[in-house]
C-alpha positions in Angstrom: -30.0 -50.8 -33.8 -32.2 -51.4 -31.0 -30.0 -48.6 -29.2 -30.3 -46.3 -31.7 -34.0 -46.5 -31.9 -34.6 -46.6 -28.0 -32.5 -43.6 -28.2 -34.5 -41.5 -30.8 -37.4 -43.2 -28.5 -36.2 -41.4 -25.6 -35.5 -38.2 -26.8 -38.9 -38.5 -29.0 -41.0 -39.2 -25.9 -39.8 -36.8 -23.8 -39.2 -33.9 -25.5 -42.5 -32.0 -23.2 -39.8 -32.8 -20.1 -36.9 -31.4 -22.1 -38.7 -27.8 -23.1 -40.0 -27.5 -19.7 -36.7 -28.6 -17.7 -38.5 -31.3 -15.7 -35.3 -33.6 -15.3 -32.6 -30.4 -15.2 -30.7 -31.9 -11.4 -32.6 -35.0 -11.3 -30.4 -37.8 -10.4 -29.6 -40.5 -13.3 -27.4 -44.1 -14.2 -27.6 -46.0 -16.9 -27.0 -50.2 -17.0 -26.5 -52.3 -19.7 -25.9 -55.9 -20.4 -23.9 -58.3 -23.9 -23.8 -61.4 -24.2 -19.9 -61.0 -25.4 -17.0 -59.9 -22.8 -16.4 -57.2 -25.2 -19.5 -56.3 -26.3 -19.3 -52.4 -25.9 -20.7 -51.8 -22.9 -18.7 -48.5 -21.6 -19.5 -47.5 -24.9 -23.2 -48.5 -24.9 -23.5 -47.0 -21.3 -21.4 -43.6 -22.4 -23.9 -43.1 -25.6 -26.9 -43.9 -22.9 -25.8 -40.9 -21.1 -25.8 -38.4 -23.9 -29.9 -37.7 -23.8 -29.2 -37.5 -20.1 -27.0 -34.8 -20.4 -29.1 -33.1 -22.8 -32.0 -32.9 -20.5 -29.7 -32.1 -17.6 -29.5 -34.4 -15.6 -26.9 -35.3 -12.6 -25.5 -38.7 -14.0 -24.3 -41.2 -11.1 -21.9 -43.5 -11.7 -19.5 -46.1 -10.2 -16.2 -45.0 -8.0 -13.2 -47.1 -7.4 -14.3 -47.2 -3.5 -16.9 -49.7 -4.9 -14.7 -52.6 -4.3 -16.5 -54.8 -6.4 -15.3 -52.7 -9.3 -11.7 -53.5 -8.8 -12.6 -57.7 -8.6 -15.2 -57.6 -11.3 -13.8 -60.2 -14.5 -17.7 -59.8 -16.1 -18.7 -56.6 -16.1 -19.1 -53.3 -14.2 -17.4 -50.2 -14.7 -16.9 -46.5 -13.4 -20.0 -45.1 -16.1 -22.7 -47.8 -14.9 -23.4 -51.5 -13.8 -23.6 -54.2 -16.4 -23.8 -57.5 -17.0 -22.0 -59.9 -19.2 -24.9 -62.6 -20.2 -22.7 -65.2 -22.5 -23.1 -66.3 -26.1 -26.4 -67.8 -25.4 -27.5 -65.5 -22.5 -27.9 -67.9 -19.8 -25.1 -66.7 -17.4 -26.6 -65.4 -14.4 -25.4 -62.1 -12.4 -22.5 -62.8 -10.3 -21.7 -61.4 -6.7 -20.0 -58.4 -7.9 -22.3 -57.5 -10.8 -24.9 -57.8 -8.3 -22.9 -55.9 -5.8 -22.1 -53.3 -8.6 -25.8 -52.8 -9.3 -26.7 -52.3 -5.7 -23.7 -50.0 -5.0 -25.5 -47.7 -8.0 -28.7 -48.3 -6.8 -27.7 -46.8 -3.2 -25.6 -44.0 -4.7 -28.6 -42.9 -6.4 -30.9 -43.2 -3.9 -28.2 -41.1 -1.6 -28.3 -38.4 -4.9 -32.2 -38.0 -4.0 -32.4 -38.2 -0.3 -29.5 -35.2 -0.4 -32.4 -33.1 -2.4 -29.9 -31.5 -4.5 -32.4 -31.2 -7.5 -35.0 -30.5 -5.3 -33.2 -27.4 -3.9 -32.7 -25.5 -7.1 -36.9 -26.5 -7.8 -37.8 -24.9 -4.6 -35.7 -21.5 -5.5 -36.9 -21.1 -8.8 -40.6 -21.9 -7.1 -39.7 -18.9 -4.9 -38.6 -16.8 -7.4 -41.4 -17.1 -9.3 -43.6 -16.7 -6.6 -42.0 -13.4 -5.5 -42.2 -12.2 -9.3 -44.8 -8.7 -9.4 -47.7 -9.4 -11.2 -48.8 -6.6 -14.1 -51.2 -5.2 -11.7 -48.5 -5.3 -9.1 -45.8 -3.7 -11.2 -48.7 -0.6 -13.2 -49.4 0.2 -9.2 -45.4 0.5 -8.7 -45.2 2.3 -11.7 -48.0 4.7 -10.7 -46.4 5.2 -7.4 -43.0 6.4 -8.9 -44.5 8.8 -10.7 -44.6 7.2 -14.3 -48.2 6.6 -16.2 -48.1 5.2 -19.4 -48.3 7.3 -22.3 -49.1 4.6 -25.6 -46.3 2.3 -25.8 -43.8 4.4 -23.5 -43.5 6.1 -20.4 -43.2 9.2 -19.5 -42.8 11.7 -15.9 -46.0 12.3 -14.5 -46.3 15.7 -13.9 
């Protein structure tokens, strides 16, 4: 229930970002924790990705080149870092879980440093900057021999 409420809260509170496209091509990653070893970690991670995908974000996961993913017996999946906290939530994060968290953080930072999201924003800003204003369009129309007549254009004589 908590996750469903969080997901709706996230979508509701980021609506302006969604409509403006502010998060498009920005990196996103997910992580989770559960008190049971089979507590739905992978399902939770996949479900958490859905709002990020709606925002157009780039999902960063954990490839099997992260060696701890091959050795973990508690948390960690290709979909994101995870922690198995134990039935009483008293189990501390182990070495493999820690390495996977650090590995995922490094991958997110690598995507940020690559400028993937920034490149698209720069292109869009440049395109907006190069668009002619209404005044420039009017001048261009006048110089092409067009004059405005009501709601239609006509060739000037």
